[in-house]
C-alpha positions in Angstrom: 1.8 3.5 -32.1 -1.3 5.2 -30.7 -3.3 7.6 -32.8 -5.7 10.1 -31.2 -9.2 10.1 -32.7 -11.7 12.9 -32.9 -13.8 11.5 -30.0 -10.8 11.8 -27.6 -10.1 8.0 -27.8 -6.7 6.4 -28.3 -5.4 3.0 -29.3 -3.5 0.8 -26.8 -0.1 -0.2 -28.1 -0.4 -3.7 -26.6 -3.9 -5.0 -27.2 -4.7 -2.5 -30.1 -8.0 -1.7 -28.4 -9.7 1.7 -28.5 -10.1 3.4 -25.0 -11.0 6.7 -23.6 -8.2 9.0 -22.4 -9.3 8.4 -18.8 -8.7 4.6 -19.2 -5.1 4.8 -20.6 -1.7 5.9 -19.4 0.5 8.0 -21.7 3.9 6.5 -22.6 5.8 9.5 -21.4 5.0 8.7 -17.7 6.2 5.0 -17.9 9.8 4.2 -17.1 12.0 1.7 -15.5 11.7 -2.1 -15.7 8.0 -1.8 -16.6 8.9 0.3 -19.7 11.4 -2.4 -20.7 8.8 -5.1 -20.4 6.3 -3.0 -22.5 9.0 -2.5 -25.2 9.6 -6.2 -25.3 6.0 -6.8 -26.1 5.5 -3.8 -28.3 8.7 -2.9 -30.3 7.0 0.0 -31.9 6.4 1.7 -28.5 7.0 5.4 -28.4 6.6 8.1 -25.8 3.5 9.2 -27.7 2.0 5.8 -27.3 -0.7 4.8 -24.8 -1.2 1.8 -22.6 -4.7 0.7 -21.3 -5.2 0.1 -17.6 -6.0 -3.6 -17.9 -2.7 -4.2 -19.7 -0.9 -2.0 -17.2 -2.2 -4.1 -14.3 -1.4 -7.4 -16.1 2.2 -6.3 -16.9 2.7 -5.1 -13.3 1.6 -8.5 -12.1 4.0 -10.3 -14.5 6.8 -8.0 -13.4 6.2 -8.7 -9.7 6.0 -12.5 -10.4 9.3 -12.4 -12.3 10.9 -10.3 -9.5 9.9 -12.9 -6.9 11.0 -15.7 -9.2 14.4 -14.1 -9.7 14.9 -13.5 -5.9 13.7 -16.9 -4.8 14.4 -19.0 -7.9 10.8 -20.4 -7.8 7.5 -19.3 -6.4 6.3 -21.2 -3.4 2.7 -21.8 -2.5 2.6 -18.7 -0.2 3.9 -16.4 -2.8 1.4 -17.7 -5.4 -1.4 -17.1 -2.9 -0.2 -13.5 -2.4 0.0 -12.8 -6.1 -3.5 -14.3 -6.6 -4.9 -12.1 -3.9 -3.3 -9.0 -5.5 -4.6 -10.0 -9.0 -8.1 -10.6 -7.6 -8.0 -7.6 -5.3 -8.9 -9.6 -2.2 -7.9 -9.3 1.4 -5.3 -11.9 2.6 -5.4 -11.3 6.3 -7.5 -13.6 8.4 -7.9 -14.6 12.1 -5.8 -17.7 12.6 -7.1 -18.2 16.2 -10.7 -18.7 15.1 -9.7 -21.1 12.2 -7.4 -23.1 14.5 -10.0 -23.3 17.3 -12.7 -24.6 14.9 -10.4 -27.5 13.8 -9.7 -28.8 17.4 -11.0 -32.2 18.4 -12.2 -33.3 21.9 -8.7 -34.7 22.6 -7.0 -31.5 21.5 -9.3 -29.3 23.7 -8.7 -31.7 26.7 -4.9 -31.5 26.2 -5.1 -27.7 26.1 -7.1 -27.6 29.3 -4.7 -30.0 31.1 -1.6 -28.0 29.9 -3.3 -24.8 30.9 -4.1 -26.1 34.4 -0.8 -27.9 34.8 1.2 -24.7 34.1 -0.7 -22.4 36.5 -0.1 -21.4 40.1 -3.4 -22.9 41.0 -2.1 -26.4 40.2 1.2 -25.8 42.1 -0.7 -24.6 45.2 -3.2 -27.5 45.2 -0.5 -30.1 44.5 1.6 -28.6 47.3 -1.3 -28.8 49.8 -2.0 -32.4 48.8 1.7 -33.4 49.3 1.9 -31.6 52.7 -1.3 -33.2 53.9 -0.2 -36.7 52.7 3.1 -36.4 54.5 1.6 -34.9 57.6 -1.2 -37.5 57.8 1.2 -40.4 57.4 3.6 -38.9 60.0 0.8 -38.5 62.6 -0.3 -42.1 62.0 3.2 -43.4 62.3 3.8 -41.5 65.6 0.5 -42.4 67.2 -0.4 -45.9 65.9 3.1 -47.1 64.9 1.5 -48.2 61.7 0.6 -46.3 58.4 -0.3 -47.2 54.8 2.6 -45.2 53.4 5.5 -44.8 55.9 8.7 -42.9 55.3 10.2 -42.6 52.6 6.6 -42.5 51.2 7.0 -45.0 48.4 3.3 -44.9 47.5 3.4 -41.2 47.1 6.5 -41.4 44.8 4.6 -44.0 42.7 1.6 -41.7 42.4 3.8 -38.7 41.5 5.6 -40.8 38.8 2.3 -41.9 37.3 0.9 -38.3 37.3 4.1 -37.0 35.6 4.2 -39.8 33.1 0.6 -39.0 32.0 0.9 -35.3 32.2 4.1 -34.9 30.2 2.7 -36.4 26.9 -0.5 -34.4 27.3 1.5 -31.2 27.7 3.7 -32.2 24.7 0.5 -32.7 22.6 -0.6 -29.2 23.5 2.9 -27.8 22.7 2.9 -29.5 19.3 -0.5 -27.9 18.5 0.8 -24.5 19.7 3.8 -25.0 17.4 1.6 -25.7 14.5 -0.5 -22.6 15.4 2.6 -20.5 15.6 3.8 -21.8 12.2 0.5 -20.8 10.6 0.6 -17.4 12.2 4.1 -16.9 10.9 3.0 -17.9 7.4 0.1 -15.5 7.7 2.5 -12.7 8.7 4.8 -13.5 5.9 2.0 -13.4 3.3 0.7 -10.1 4.8 4.2 -8.5 4.8 4.9 -9.8 1.2 1.6 -8.4 -0.1 2.3 -5.1 1.7 5.7 -4.9 0.1 4.4 -5.6 -3.4 1.5 -3.1 -2.9 4.0 -0.5 -1.8 6.1 -1.1 -4.9 3.0 -0.7 -7.0 2.0 2.4 -5.1 5.4 4.0 -5.6 5.1 3.4 -9.3 1.6 4.9 -9.4 2.8 7.9 -7.4 5.7 8.4 -9.9 3.3 8.2 -12.8 0.9 10.6 -11.1 3.7 13.1 -10.3 4.9 13.0 -13.9 1.4 13.4 -15.2 0.6 16.3 -12.9 3.9 17.9 -13.7 3.0 17.8 -17.4 -0.4 19.3 -16.7 1.2 22.1 -14.6 3.6 22.8 -17.5 0.7 23.0 -19.9 -1.2 25.3 -17.6 1.8 27.5 -17.1 2.2 27.7 -20.9 -1.4 28.7 -21.3 -1.0 31.4 -18.6 2.1 32.7 -20.4 0.2 32.9 -23.7 -2.7 34.6 -21.9 -0.3 37.2 -20.4 1.3 37.8 -23.8 -2.1 38.4 -25.3 -3.1 40.7 -22.5 0.2 42.6 -22.9 -0.3 42.9 -26.6 -3.8 44.2 -26.0 -2.7 46.8 -23.5 0.1 47.9 -25.9 -2.5 48.4 -28.7 -4.7 50.3 -26.3 -1.8 52.5 -25.3 -0.9 53.3 -29.0 -4.5 54.1 -29.7 -4.7 56.4 -26.7 -1.5 58.2 -27.7 -2.8 58.6 -31.3 -6.0 60.1 -30.0 -4.1 62.4 -27.7 -1.9 63.6 -30.7 -4.9 64.1 -32.9 -6.6 66.2 -30.1 -3.5 68.4 -29.7 -3.4 69.2 -33.4 -7.0 70.1 -33.4 -6.6 72.5 -30.4 -3.5 74.1 -32.0 -5.4 74.7 -35.3 -8.2 76.5 -33.6 -6.0 79.2 -32.0 -5.5 82.7 -33.8 -2.2 83.5 -35.4 -0.4 86.4 -33.5 1.2 87.8 -36.7 -2.1 88.1 -38.4 -3.7 89.9 -35.4 -0.9 92.5 -35.4 -1.4 93.3 -39.1 -5.1 93.7 -38.6 -4.5 96.2 -35.8 -1.9 98.3 -37.8 -2.9 98.3 -41.5 -0.2 100.9 -42.5 2.6 98.6 -41.6 
């Protein structure tokens, strides 16, 4: 149980360390699962006890880890990285594109270029022009010279197209596999970012609740001080009013004592009576 000292310092109920009031949280503002965890570690915990900020952060980290373990049975590598970033107060977001591009080899860059060119309108137009020119040239030769290197049904052209397709398909698949790995890393990054945001929001909600409770207590104290001040002012005004009435009463008696008595004046005027 915390005991307030003369130097405005208190003792933490968990680590039994001495801290300033600015570095601790009063027990009255703690509630919910975090309060249950504190009571499990400190059975003598009371509402008048105090908890230092380092122990508060550590208990929150343990509560978040236990919550994730309960929801997912075990913490995977991504969740451990998120908890580590929260504990170390580090940013977890990073640019996946730059990291992925730096790891590419020459073959990976070549596959990306081939896949990019093979999936564009530029490739379709050029390839269509080559096919049309090939067919037209062989048709003209066939009509004029009755002899051509690739007559209809253009077996050589079909062989070239088959070779191009057999080479282009694996290259495109290589690029697609790399894109799939990149998408998986991006999804993992999004998951870690969302998980950290969720945990930070939970912590923020708890801090806001504590702040509201603390500010509410301060407002109640200020209101009580104002009521005491108003009572003092009312008592002072009542005392001044009584003093003023007493002074007025004393002044009236003095004025009445200075006036002449009418009966005595009449005797003085008529001594025979």
